[in-house]
C-alpha positions in Angstrom: 66.0 269.2 232.5 65.4 272.8 231.5 65.5 273.5 227.7 65.0 276.2 225.2 63.4 276.1 221.8 65.1 278.0 219.0 62.6 278.5 216.2 58.8 278.8 216.6 57.7 277.7 213.1 55.3 274.9 212.2 57.6 272.1 213.3 57.3 273.2 216.9 53.8 271.8 217.2 55.3 268.3 216.7 57.7 268.8 219.5 55.0 270.1 221.9 53.0 267.0 221.3 53.5 264.8 224.4 55.9 267.3 225.9 54.2 267.1 229.3 54.9 263.3 229.4 58.7 264.1 229.5 60.9 265.4 232.3 61.8 268.4 230.2 60.9 272.0 231.3 60.6 274.6 228.5 61.9 277.9 230.0 62.7 280.0 226.9 61.8 280.3 223.2 63.5 282.3 220.5 62.4 283.3 217.0 63.4 286.2 214.8 59.7 286.8 214.3 58.7 288.4 217.6 55.0 287.6 217.2 55.7 283.9 216.8 58.1 283.9 219.7 55.6 285.6 222.0 52.7 283.3 220.9 54.8 280.2 221.7 55.9 281.7 225.0 52.4 282.4 226.0 51.3 278.8 225.2 54.2 277.3 227.2 54.7 279.8 230.0 58.2 280.4 228.8 60.2 283.6 228.2 60.3 284.9 224.6 63.4 286.2 222.8 64.0 287.4 219.3 67.8 287.3 219.6 69.7 284.0 220.2 72.7 285.8 221.8 70.4 287.4 224.3 68.8 284.1 225.2 72.2 282.4 225.7 73.5 285.2 227.9 70.3 285.4 230.0 69.0 281.8 230.3 70.8 278.9 231.9 68.9 276.1 230.3 71.6 273.4 229.5 69.7 271.9 226.5 68.9 273.8 223.3 66.4 272.3 220.8 67.2 273.8 217.4 63.9 274.0 215.4 65.0 276.7 212.9 64.9 276.5 209.1 67.1 273.9 207.3 69.7 276.5 206.2 70.0 277.9 209.8 70.6 274.7 211.6 74.4 274.7 211.4 74.9 278.4 212.4 72.5 278.1 215.4 74.0 274.8 216.5 77.5 276.2 216.4 76.6 279.3 218.4 74.9 277.1 221.1 77.8 274.7 221.3 80.2 277.6 221.7 78.0 278.7 224.6 78.6 275.2 226.2 75.0 274.1 225.6 73.9 270.6 224.6 72.1 270.7 221.3 69.4 268.6 219.8 68.8 269.9 216.2 66.2 269.2 213.6 67.5 267.6 210.4 69.8 268.2 208.5 72.7 268.8 210.8 74.2 271.0 208.1 74.2 271.3 204.3 77.8 270.3 203.7 79.8 267.5 205.2 82.8 269.5 206.4 80.5 271.9 208.4 78.6 268.9 209.9 81.8 267.2 210.9 83.2 270.4 212.4 80.1 270.7 214.6 80.7 267.2 215.9 84.3 268.0 216.6 83.3 271.2 218.3 80.8 269.4 220.6 83.6 267.0 221.6 86.0 269.9 222.3 83.5 271.7 224.4 82.5 268.6 226.3 78.8 268.9 225.4 76.4 266.6 223.6 75.1 266.9 220.0 72.1 264.9 218.7 70.2 265.2 215.5 66.8 264.3 214.1 65.3 262.2 212.7 64.7 259.6 215.3 62.7 257.3 213.1 65.0 254.4 213.7 63.4 254.3 217.2 59.9 254.0 215.8 57.8 251.0 216.7 57.5 249.6 213.1 61.2 250.3 212.4 62.3 248.4 215.5 59.9 245.6 214.6 61.6 245.2 211.2 64.9 245.3 213.1 63.8 242.4 215.1 62.9 240.5 212.0 66.4 241.1 210.7 67.7 239.8 214.0 65.7 236.6 213.4 67.8 236.0 210.3 64.4 235.1 208.6 65.1 237.2 205.5 68.9 237.6 205.6 71.1 238.3 203.9 69.4 241.4 202.6 70.8 242.3 199.2 68.6 244.9 197.5 66.6 247.7 199.0 64.1 250.1 197.4 63.7 253.4 199.3 61.2 256.2 198.4 61.3 259.5 200.2 58.9 262.1 198.8 57.8 265.3 200.5 55.2 266.0 197.9 54.9 269.4 196.2 55.7 271.6 199.2 54.3 274.7 197.5 50.9 273.0 197.6 50.8 272.0 201.3 53.2 274.3 203.2 52.5 277.9 204.1 56.2 278.8 204.1 57.9 276.4 201.6 61.0 278.6 201.0 63.2 276.6 203.4 62.2 273.3 201.7 62.8 274.7 198.2 66.2 276.0 199.2 67.6 272.6 200.3 65.7 270.2 198.0 64.4 266.6 198.8 67.8 265.0 199.6 68.3 267.1 202.7 64.6 267.2 203.7 63.2 263.8 202.8 66.0 261.3 202.0 67.4 261.7 205.5 64.6 259.4 206.8 65.4 256.2 204.9 69.2 257.0 205.0 69.0 257.3 208.8 67.1 254.1 209.2 69.1 252.0 206.7 72.5 253.1 208.1 71.2 252.2 211.6 70.4 248.7 210.4 73.3 248.1 208.0 76.1 250.6 208.9 77.3 253.6 206.8 77.0 254.1 203.1 80.2 253.2 201.4 79.7 254.1 197.8 77.4 256.2 195.7 77.4 254.0 192.6 75.2 256.1 190.3 73.1 259.3 190.7 70.9 261.5 188.6 69.1 264.7 189.4 66.2 266.2 187.5 64.9 269.8 187.6 61.2 269.2 187.4 58.4 271.0 189.0 54.8 272.0 188.0 54.8 275.0 185.6 51.9 276.6 187.5 53.8 276.8 190.8 54.6 280.3 192.0 58.1 279.3 193.2 60.3 276.4 192.4 63.1 274.4 194.2 66.6 275.9 194.1 68.1 272.4 194.1 67.0 269.5 191.8 63.4 268.5 192.8 63.8 264.8 191.8 66.9 262.7 192.7 67.6 259.0 192.0 70.7 257.2 193.3 72.1 253.7 193.8 74.1 253.3 197.0 76.1 250.5 198.6 75.9 250.0 202.4 78.7 248.8 204.6 77.0 245.5 205.3 76.5 244.8 201.6 73.0 245.7 200.5 72.4 247.9 197.5 69.9 250.8 197.9 67.9 252.2 195.0 66.9 255.6 196.5 64.3 257.9 194.9 63.5 261.2 196.6 61.3 264.0 195.2 59.5 267.2 195.6 57.7 266.6 192.3 56.1 263.3 193.3 52.8 264.2 195.0 51.5 263.0 198.4 48.9 260.7 196.8 51.5 258.6 195.0 51.4 254.9 195.8 55.0 254.8 197.0 55.5 257.9 199.1 57.8 257.2 202.0 58.3 253.4 201.9 61.2 251.0 202.2 61.2 247.5 200.8 64.0 245.1 201.7 64.7 242.0 199.6 66.8 239.1 200.9 67.5 235.5 200.2 64.8 234.5 202.7 62.1 236.8 201.5 61.1 240.5 201.6 59.8 243.0 204.1 57.9 246.2 203.3 57.5 249.3 205.5 54.8 251.7 204.3 56.3 254.8 206.1 59.9 254.9 207.1 59.5 258.3 208.8 56.5 257.6 211.0 57.2 257.3 214.7 54.0 255.4 215.4 52.8 252.1 213.9 49.6 250.5 212.8 48.9 246.8 212.3 49.4 247.4 208.6 52.7 249.3 208.8 54.9 246.2 208.1 54.3 243.4 205.6 56.5 240.3 205.1 56.7 237.9 202.2 58.7 234.8 203.0 60.7 232.9 200.3 58.3 232.2 197.5 55.2 233.5 199.4 52.9 236.4 199.1 53.1 239.4 201.4 51.2 239.2 204.7 50.7 241.9 207.3 53.2 241.5 210.1 51.9 243.7 213.0 54.3 245.0 215.6 53.5 243.4 218.9 55.4 245.6 221.3 53.4 247.7 223.7 51.8 250.8 222.3 53.5 252.7 225.2 56.7 252.3 223.2 55.4 254.6 220.4 57.5 257.7 220.0 56.9 261.3 219.2 59.3 264.1 218.1 60.0 265.2 221.7 61.2 261.6 222.4 64.5 262.5 220.8 65.4 265.5 223.0 63.9 263.7 226.1 66.1 260.7 225.5 69.1 262.9 224.9 68.5 264.8 228.1 68.3 261.6 230.2 71.7 260.6 228.8 73.1 264.0 229.8 71.7 263.7 233.3 73.4 260.4 233.7 76.8 262.1 233.0 77.1 261.2 229.3 77.9 263.7 226.6 76.6 261.8 223.6 77.5 262.8 220.0 76.5 259.6 218.2 73.4 261.3 216.8 75.5 264.1 215.6 77.9 261.7 214.0 75.1 259.9 212.3 73.7 263.2 211.1 77.1 264.2 209.7 77.3 261.0 207.8 73.9 261.5 206.2 75.0 265.0 205.1 78.1 263.5 203.6 76.0 261.0 201.7 73.7 263.7 200.3 76.7 265.7 199.2 78.2 262.7 197.5 74.9 262.0 195.7 74.9 265.6 194.4 78.6 265.3 193.3 78.0 261.9 191.6 75.0 263.3 189.7 76.8 266.5 188.7 80.0 264.8 187.4 78.5 261.4 186.3 80.9 259.5 188.5 80.8 257.0 191.4 81.8 258.4 194.8 83.5 256.3 197.5 82.8 257.6 201.0 85.1 257.3 204.0 83.2 257.6 207.2 85.6 259.0 209.9 82.6 260.5 211.8 81.4 257.0 212.5 84.6 255.6 213.8 84.1 256.9 217.3 80.8 255.1 217.7 80.3 251.6 219.0 81.6 248.7 216.9 79.2 248.0 214.1 79.9 244.6 212.8 77.1 243.1 210.8 75.7 241.2 213.8 75.9 243.9 216.5 72.4 245.3 215.7 70.9 241.9 215.5 72.2 241.1 219.0 70.8 244.3 220.4 67.4 243.5 218.9 67.5 240.0 220.2 67.9 241.5 223.6 65.0 243.9 222.9 62.8 240.9 221.8 63.7 239.0 225.0 62.8 242.0 227.1 59.5 242.3 225.3 58.6 238.7 225.8 59.6 238.6 229.5 57.6 241.8 230.4 54.5 239.8 231.0 56.0 236.8 232.8 54.6 235.8 236.2 57.3 234.5 238.6 57.4 233.4 242.2 60.3 235.3 243.8 60.6 232.7 246.5 61.4 230.0 244.0 64.7 231.0 242.5 65.7 227.4 241.6 62.3 226.9 239.9 62.7 230.2 238.0 66.1 229.1 236.8 64.7 225.8 235.6 61.9 227.6 233.7 64.0 230.5 232.4 63.5 229.7 228.8 59.7 229.2 229.1 59.4 232.7 230.6 60.7 234.2 227.4 57.4 233.8 225.5 55.7 236.1 223.0 52.2 237.4 224.1 50.4 235.4 221.3 51.3 232.0 219.9 50.1 229.9 216.9 48.2 226.6 217.2 49.1 224.0 214.6 46.3 221.5 215.0 44.9 220.1 211.8 41.4 219.3 213.2 38.9 222.0 212.1 35.1 221.7 212.2 35.1 217.9 212.2 37.7 217.6 209.4 41.5 217.2 209.1 43.1 220.0 207.0 46.5 220.9 205.7 48.1 223.5 207.9 51.5 224.1 206.3 50.5 227.1 204.3 48.9 228.8 207.3 51.9 228.0 209.5 54.2 229.6 206.9 51.9 232.6 206.8 52.1 232.8 210.6 55.9 232.8 210.4 55.8 235.7 208.0 53.2 237.6 210.1 55.6 237.5 213.0 54.4 234.5 215.2 57.4 233.0 217.0 55.7 230.5 219.4 54.3 227.4 217.7 52.2 224.8 219.5 52.5 221.4 218.0 51.6 217.9 219.0 52.3 214.3 218.2 48.5 213.9 217.7 48.4 216.5 214.9 50.6 214.3 212.7 52.2 217.1 210.8 55.4 217.7 212.7 57.4 216.2 209.8 55.9 218.8 207.5 56.6 221.6 209.9 60.2 220.3 210.1 60.5 220.7 206.3 59.1 224.2 206.6 61.7 225.1 209.3 64.5 224.1 206.9 63.3 226.4 204.0 64.7 229.9 203.4 62.5 232.6 205.0 62.3 230.8 208.4 63.8 232.5 211.5 66.8 231.1 213.1 66.1 228.3 215.6 66.9 230.5 218.7 64.2 232.9 217.7 61.4 230.3 217.7 59.6 228.8 220.7 58.7 225.2 219.6 56.3 223.4 221.9 55.0 219.8 221.4 52.9 217.3 223.3 53.1 213.6 223.9 49.8 211.8 223.1 47.9 209.7 225.6 49.0 206.4 224.1 52.6 207.1 224.8 52.7 208.0 228.6 54.8 204.9 229.2 57.0 205.7 226.1 57.7 209.4 226.5 61.3 209.3 225.5 60.5 207.4 222.3 57.8 209.9 221.5 60.0 212.9 222.1 62.8 211.6 220.0 60.3 210.9 217.2 59.1 214.5 217.4 62.6 215.9 217.4 63.5 213.8 214.4 60.4 214.9 212.4 61.1 218.6 213.3 64.7 218.3 212.5 65.8 219.9 215.7 67.9 218.8 218.7 65.8 220.3 221.6 62.2 221.4 222.2 61.5 224.6 224.1 58.8 222.7 226.0 57.3 219.2 226.0 53.9 218.6 227.5 51.5 215.9 228.4 48.6 216.4 226.0 46.1 215.1 228.6 46.5 213.6 232.1 44.8 210.3 230.9 46.9 207.3 229.7 45.7 205.0 227.0 47.0 201.7 225.6 50.2 201.9 223.7 49.8 201.8 219.9 53.4 202.1 218.8 55.2 205.2 217.5 52.8 207.8 216.0 54.8 209.2 213.2 53.5 211.1 210.1 49.8 210.6 211.0 48.8 213.1 208.4 49.8 210.6 205.7 47.0 208.2 206.9 43.3 208.3 206.2 41.1 209.9 208.9 39.9 206.5 209.9 43.4 205.1 210.3 44.4 208.1 212.3 41.4 207.7 214.7 42.2 204.0 215.1 45.8 204.6 216.0 45.2 207.5 218.4 41.8 206.6 220.1 42.2 202.9 220.8 39.3 200.8 222.1 39.1 197.5 223.9 37.1 194.4 222.9 34.0 196.1 224.4 34.4 199.2 222.4 35.4 201.3 225.4 38.5 203.4 225.5 41.6 201.2 226.0 43.3 202.7 229.0 46.8 202.1 230.4 47.8 201.8 234.0 50.1 204.8 234.0 49.5 207.4 236.7 50.0 211.1 236.1 52.8 211.1 238.6 54.8 208.3 236.8 54.2 210.0 233.5 55.5 213.2 234.9 58.7 211.5 236.2 59.3 210.2 232.6 58.9 213.8 231.4 61.6 214.9 233.9 64.0 212.2 232.5 63.5 213.6 229.0 64.2 217.1 230.3 67.4 216.0 232.1 68.6 214.4 228.9 68.4 217.8 227.2 65.6 216.7 224.8 63.5 219.6 226.0 64.4 222.8 227.9 61.2 222.7 230.0 58.2 220.5 230.6 54.5 221.0 231.2 51.0 219.6 231.0 47.7 220.4 229.2 44.0 220.1 230.0 44.6 219.7 233.7 42.6 220.6 236.8 43.9 222.5 239.9 43.8 219.2 241.9 45.8 217.3 239.2 48.3 220.2 239.1 48.8 220.0 242.8 49.5 216.2 242.5 52.3 217.0 240.1 53.7 219.9 242.3 53.7 217.5 245.3 56.1 215.1 243.6 57.9 217.1 241.0 61.7 217.6 241.1 61.3 219.7 237.9 58.1 221.6 238.3 55.9 222.5 235.3 57.0 225.5 233.3 53.8 225.6 231.2 50.2 224.6 231.8 48.0 224.7 228.7 44.2 224.8 229.1 41.0 225.7 227.3 40.2 229.2 228.3 38.0 232.1 226.9 35.7 234.7 228.4 33.0 232.1 228.9 35.5 229.9 230.7 38.1 232.1 232.4 39.6 229.4 234.6 40.6 232.1 237.1 41.4 229.8 240.0 43.7 227.5 238.0 45.4 230.4 236.3 46.0 232.2 239.6 47.5 228.9 241.0 49.8 228.7 238.1 51.0 232.2 238.3 51.5 231.9 242.1 53.9 229.0 241.3 55.7 230.7 238.4 54.0 228.7 235.7 53.1 230.3 232.4 49.6 229.6 231.1 48.7 229.0 227.5 45.1 229.2 226.4 44.1 226.8 223.6 40.8 227.2 221.7 40.6 230.9 222.6 38.0 231.6 219.9 36.1 228.3 219.5 33.5 228.5 222.2 30.0 228.4 220.7 28.5 231.8 220.4 31.6 233.6 221.6 32.4 235.6 218.4 28.8 236.8 218.2 28.7 237.7 221.9 27.2 241.3 222.2 29.6 242.3 225.0 32.6 241.4 222.8 31.0 243.2 219.9 30.5 246.4 221.8 34.1 246.4 223.1 35.4 245.6 219.6 33.5 248.5 218.2 35.2 250.8 220.6 38.6 249.7 219.5 37.7 249.3 215.8 38.6 245.6 215.8 36.7 242.3 215.6 35.2 240.4 218.5 38.0 237.8 217.9 40.6 240.4 218.6 39.0 241.3 221.9 38.9 237.6 222.8 42.6 237.4 222.1 43.4 240.6 224.0 41.4 239.3 227.0 44.1 236.6 227.6 47.1 238.9 226.9 45.7 241.3 229.4 45.7 238.6 232.1 49.2 237.4 231.3 47.9 234.3 229.5 49.2 233.3 226.1 46.4 232.5 223.6 47.3 230.2 220.6 44.6 230.8 217.9 44.9 228.5 214.9 43.4 230.6 212.1 43.9 229.5 208.5 43.3 232.8 206.6 46.0 235.5 206.3 43.7 238.3 207.4 42.7 236.5 210.6 46.3 235.3 211.3 47.6 238.9 211.2 44.6 240.4 213.1 45.0 237.8 216.0 48.6 238.8 216.4 47.9 242.5 216.3 45.3 242.0 219.1 48.2 241.8 221.5 48.5 245.6 221.3 44.9 246.3 222.4 44.8 248.0 225.8 41.6 247.1 227.7 40.1 249.5 230.2 39.0 248.6 233.7 35.4 248.9 232.7 36.0 246.6 229.7 37.7 244.0 232.0 34.7 244.1 234.3 32.3 243.6 231.4 34.3 240.6 230.2 34.3 239.1 233.7 30.5 239.0 233.6 30.6 236.5 230.7 31.9 233.6 232.8 29.5 230.6 232.4 29.3 228.1 235.2 28.5 225.4 232.8 31.7 226.0 230.8 33.6 226.2 234.1 32.6 222.7 234.9 
């Protein structure tokens, strides 16, 4: 779609970034400063104008991107709407609520679209927090701290006059207000507000409106916001543009509410009674946004026949909130806001956003699934197993020859954002995980993927073992139940709460021997064990079934007799042992592959090839070993015990390997490991 930029000041550079990646075509630019207009036109091969009326009468571009100064937004937008142009405007939409609402009404009357920055609610980190809210992990959210500081604009901006004229509410507070109203609905009440005229005495010019504002607001869904916004607070302050949400289940911290891109450190979560841990977004980096993403998305909607004004309505509400804060501060009163400008938007009950984010999470998890289009029935049977996150968390207690307590590290993994947990009867800690699942700060059951495995001694007693696992976890259904190994050993009775036994007692129960000291095997074929698994699945005790530590030949034996085919195969895999043939066979049959022990191969984490690639991405060799699997559509399940490593392993899902790096990793395959 053809578009025109009105305003050629500093902000235009942000909108030109990634412009070529959109379908927009910049045909005209306008600025009252002729030199600036001509400079921008020369850069973009557009036509320069110094008069908006001339541009509108000459150019046919249907979309206007309003990048003028704060005070000019409303007048420019009105003139463009009256010329029947769609308008995307920088924030704020206007400086008073009545004017902003009138612009929305005008857009509707003229049958054109109206959208307004900021678009920070579409940022990667912001959407990640939205997905955490959709998990119900932290809900209900009751108290929110929001900081929105622009710093001392006279010290960092060449032309600060526009900022000084509007103050921090209309320039900076719009970022957290936009985000929080997207999550929780409109602001209902300004409970208290205070403004302070404070600015450095050495500054050549000072703000025309109060430079420091503090307010307490009530959101429609219930949370109370403590908002602080300032032109006095400098950029180097500890809390600059952050949001911290506190709920019954814990807290979440966003270090920059206005940023459209995310780092692994952008979000931190502290579950109920637990310290904060980094919770890296694990959506694809291609989902990062830039300023031009707003107009580009707006243009796509217009091309599909829509005339959206939702962004304008949101912008008008934010202006009304800023007006109300100023009124409350000036008159020392509370202000109740009605929000007619939001009534024409989609229904915003307190669960609507959660549902949309659940859909987003499912789309993310299914993006890497490998399916066999010829096997529609098989795909339906495995539908739940396909919705898997790119990285899971292993819950084994066995580390370096010792049994350790894993509950704290599993709780840390929940806070970091892991949602797939690989458990097993053998690990003996399912009852403790069950207790953790019942505590505040744990996501709702439908947001977790819980996988367990039946131990070798129970191949003839799979239903009994599965019921025991469900009882210890306190749930009704597993997402997948797997044979831990193809081998069957002598029955030793139910294996409940093994973690309460001494290591010697655990070994005796789980690794039985006969009178000669050899492994006490049982006459249970892999085929008959699989048929027992199918019965458990039909009874609804597990949504899907699978098998671990299997060869391609053994997998084929199961496929030959299965009425419910495997949804998951779990195997040891890492760059030294890629298991390409087996993985390809699984993917050809629509089976998801999980890689256990992705970091434990001797020498792997000191491998020079991994180190070289890791240096390129500024990560650890472990992160490359994790991304190696994600890149192949395989789900690694590292089982780290330190918060730093737990977060870093999850963040590795975002690493994009190059073709050359993939080739180098392929050279590491070791034939000895492959045996």
